[in-house]
C-alpha positions, 0 to 999 in steps of 0.5 A: 787817486782814480783819474781818467787816463790820458797817458801817451799812446805806447806805440806812437807817443801821441796823447790819446784819451783812453777813457772808456764808458763803464761797461757792465761786462767784459766784451771783445773791445775791452779785451783788445783795450786790455792787451794794449794797456797791459803792454803799456803799463809793463813797458813803463815799469819794465826796468823797475821790475827788473831791478827788484830781484832779491837775489844778487845775480846780475841777470834778473829780468822779470819785467822784460819777461812779462813785457815780452810775454804780453807783447806777444799776447797783444800781437795775437789779439791784434791779429784776431778776427773782429767778428770773433764769436765771444769774449772767451774766444778773443781771450783764448787768442790772447792766452795762446799768444802769451804762451807762445811768446812766454819768457821765464817762469813769470811769463809761463804762469801769466799765460796759464792764468790768461788761459784759465780766465779765457776758459771760464769767462763766457760762463758764470762771469768775471769773478768765477773766471778769475777763480779759474785763472788762479787755479790754472796758474797753480796747476802750471807749477809743480811745487807752488810757493806762497808769497808769489804771483800765485798767492796774488792771483788767488787773493784777487779771485777771492776778493772779486766775489765781493763785487756786485757786478763785473766792474765792482768785481775787478775793483775788488780784485785789484784791491785784494791783489794789492793787499796780498802783494804787500803780505808776500814778505810775511810768507817768504823770508827772502823778500822780508830780508831784502825789503821787497815784495814779489815782482811776479805778483807786482806784474799781475797787479799791473795786469789787473789794473790794466783790466780795470782801466779797460773795463771802466776807464779808471786809471789807478796804477801802482807805483813800482818801488823797492821797499816793503810797504811801511808807514803808508809807503808803497813797495813792490816786488821781485823775481828772477825768472829769466836770463838775457835775450837771444835768438835761435842759433840754427842753420837751415837749408833755406830761409827759416823765418818770415819776419814782419813788423811796423817801424816808425823812423826816417828815410835815412834809417830805412835805407840802412835797414834795407841794406842790412836786411838785404844782406841777411835774407831775401823776399825783402819788402819795405813799404810805407813812408815816413814816419811809418813803414811795414817791413817783410823779409825771409831770413835764417836768423830772426834775431839778427833781423830784429837787431837791425830793426832796433838799430833803425827805430822801435819795431812793433806789431812784430810777427815771426813765422817759421817757414820750414815747419811746413811743406811747399804745399802748406801741409804740416811736415811729419816728424820721422818717428824713428829719428832722435834729436837734442835741443839745448839752450845756450847763453854764449857763443862758445857754449853754443859751439860745444853743444853743436859739436856734441850733435845738439841743436842750440838755441841762444839766450832766453828763448820763448816757448815758440822759439823752443817749439820751432827748434824742436819741430825743425829737427824733423825728429819724432823723439826729442830731448830738451835740455834747459841750461837754466832752471828758470827756462824749465817751464818754457821748455816744458810748455814747448814740449806739451805743444810739440805733442800736438804736432806728433813729437814726443819730447822729454825735458831733462832737468839740467840747470847749467851748461856743464850739466848739459855737456855731461848729459850729452856725453852719455847719449846712446842711440842704441838705447830706447829713447826713454832709457836714454833720457834717464841716463842723461838725467842721471849724468846731469844730476851727478855733475855738481854745477857752480858759477862765479859772478859779481853781486849786482846788489846788496843781499843777505845770503847763506854765506853772509852779506854781499854788497854790489861789486863783491865776487860771489860763487854760487853752488847749485844756485846758492851763494857759497863764497863771497870775496873781492878777488875773482881768482881767489874766489874761483880757487876757493870754490874749487877747493870746496867742491872737490873736498867732497870728491870729484875726478873731472872738472869742467871750466867754461870761461865767460865773456868778461873773464880776465886773461890768465884766470883759467891758467891760475885756476888750473894750476891751483887744482894741479897743485892742490888736487893732483889726481883731478882732470881739468878741461877748460873751454871758452864759453862766452856767456855773459855775467858769469866769468866762470862756470864750473862742473865737477863730476 
């Protein structure tokens, strides 16, 4: 049912009437409303989207990735000039903010969708702009797959042409997107088997519903449930676009970041926040009074500063600026064209230490485009190889590489999907080679290292190895479930047997934060007995979710 929206404001929790007059065209004010409404909608449904990953691994977080991406877009729009020359100009600011804040594949695709919309909205109207947005989203993906957010974007664009004006076009787009979302299980068997529809597509539906509300005041939002629509039920999506959260793990000579945010909290919490931030950095300024305070600080670890903020309340309007990417005079720092560097993502303290020991710059957790770009520029090198240690981070790293090109840095993204592959790539690095030849050598070494991981199933799923249930121990080889069992050590040993049966001379083991005592010893002893000519190297990785990561070369 379509009703005026009077839901609580996402920032303050206070009741606010968001009903706006029906507009003939999307204007600047409506774009600003849209960015706020999109964040509010994604915030309401964040956890529901996170739980709809059809794959049984425990770290699917599409909802969080989309929320962080659109929150960055909202922040950018909030900082845009009020006298912006056009709707397209504000949308370009929104798209740019989304790109720099993008998390995971769904975040990058959504940012690209916004960019396409922005480039066309000042031309032939909103329906044509939605066409351009869908084409832009498809262009962001090397191998587009139907039954995903891309399909929903195209269906919305096609339906929008049925509207006689812009409000009618958006209504039609919302209906078209919902219908396409319901059909995604017919296009991807994995969705049908799980009884869900695509979570990235569901996220786009929520964005379009927020656009409709911003333009007309009509609040008609989907309910995010888990089941495929049957007999009139509503069901929504899946995506496994990212892993965890984290902040850049870099060390600089001076404070690397300027962190600013607003926070609503009490005087006691602010006193504790002030003490925590004073230990982390300098140039600390906290102004305001209960309940709203503005915080400013210069720190090396922006993630730690934000964690301190979260301990005190809920920070918002967050701004994180890299201070060391400019000279004291404010001119952009020029990269050294002869220097090389490697930037690698790292989900675990032990993994991070291993990568740093190999001469790489490590970025923790699930970085945004901006965080990867900051790490690239902070190296000061004119030639940088970037190694994503998760396939879902590849799009973010590629977006950062393209941004770095505009700063005069040549970046190549080496296709790695696991920390063990990154270590294999780093082991063959040779500065005596040409940069491009070195990148090829690293890619070949990574490709020659077969990777696997062992975790606990977070949900029931039908896999190529059979049906797994929550709590089962599952081993994944190159991303596919290969073995299911109920004993961690038995599954780990069975996994090594299967991998070594096709050959291998060196095994690398990275133990996770939840790995029990004795696991490495048991697996190493098993390999020594069963495969006596295979060398085993084991290291504490500290990664979440996965008690053991395996590489076989």
